N, C-alpha and C positions, 0 to 999 in steps of 0.2 A: 523419899525418892519416888519418882513416878514410874508407873508401869509402862514399858515401851510398847506394849501391845494395844494400848488404848490410844485412839487418835486424840489429838489436842482439841481443846474446845474451839468452837468456831469464833473467829474474830470478826468484829463488825468494823468495816472500813467506811468512814465518812468521806465523801468527795464533794468538793465545791467547784463548780464551773463558772467562770466569769467571762461573759461575752462583752467585748469592747469593740468599738468601731476601729477599723484600721486607720493608721495615720494617713493624712492626705498626701497624695503623690504630687510632686512638682510637675508642672507642664514642661514641655520641651523648649522652653524659652532660651535656655543656655545653648542648646544644640542649634537652634535656629539662628541665634546671633553668630555662632561660629561659622555656620554655612554662609550667611550673608557676608561676613568679613572675608571669607575665602573667595567668594565671587568678586568682591570689590578689588582684592589684590590681583586676581586673575585678569580682570578687565584693565587694571592699571598696567600690568606687564604687557598685555596684548597691545594697548595703546602706545606704549613706549616703543615696541617693535615696529608698529606701523608708521609712526611719525619720525622715527630716527633712522629708518632704513634697516633696522635690525642689527646694526653694529654700533658699538660705543665709539665715541670720538677717539681718533688715534692720537696718542701722546706725541709731543715733539721729541724728535730724536736728537740727542746731543751729538756734537761732533767729536769723534774719537780719533786721536792721532797718537798712535803708539809706535815707538821705535825701540825694538828689543834687540840688543847686541849682547849675546852671551857667548863667551869663548867655549869652543868645543873641548871636551875633556881629552887629554893626551893619554893614549893607551901605552902600556909598556911594550917594549920590543918582544916579539915572539922568538922563541929559540930557533936557531938555524937548523935546517934539515941536514942530515948526513949526506955525503956525496953518494951518488948512485954507484953501486959496485959494478966492476967490469966483468963480463962473462968470459970464462976461459975459452980458448980456441977449441972447438969440437971438430974432429975430422968428419969429412963428408961421408955419408953412408956408402957401403960397398955395393957393387952390382948384385942384384938378387941372383941366386943360383938358378940355373936353367935345368929342367928335367926333360928328358926326351920322352915322348909318348910311345909306349910299346905298340908295336904293330901286331896284328893277329896273323899268325902263320896258318896256311891251309893245312888241314888234317889229312893224313894219308889214308 
């Protein structure tokens, strides 16, 4: 068994570094072709708008002759409303009572 108070022996680490040239980068040829293609499409669309008046040719409209006769649905009869009740004869109101206004008597 080893003594835990003694540090371990130094280790020798061998390291090898290899320097290589980085791989060649591609030029922007693909991106340039994409941009040139987009410009060609944009010029074609602008030319189409200029020479066609900006609108596509209107299609011929077919003649449409429709005759639709559909019978209207028949609704069931609604229940009959009851007769309006007659009001009983009510006597006319009586004359309102009259009250005499007291007069002030002079004091002696």
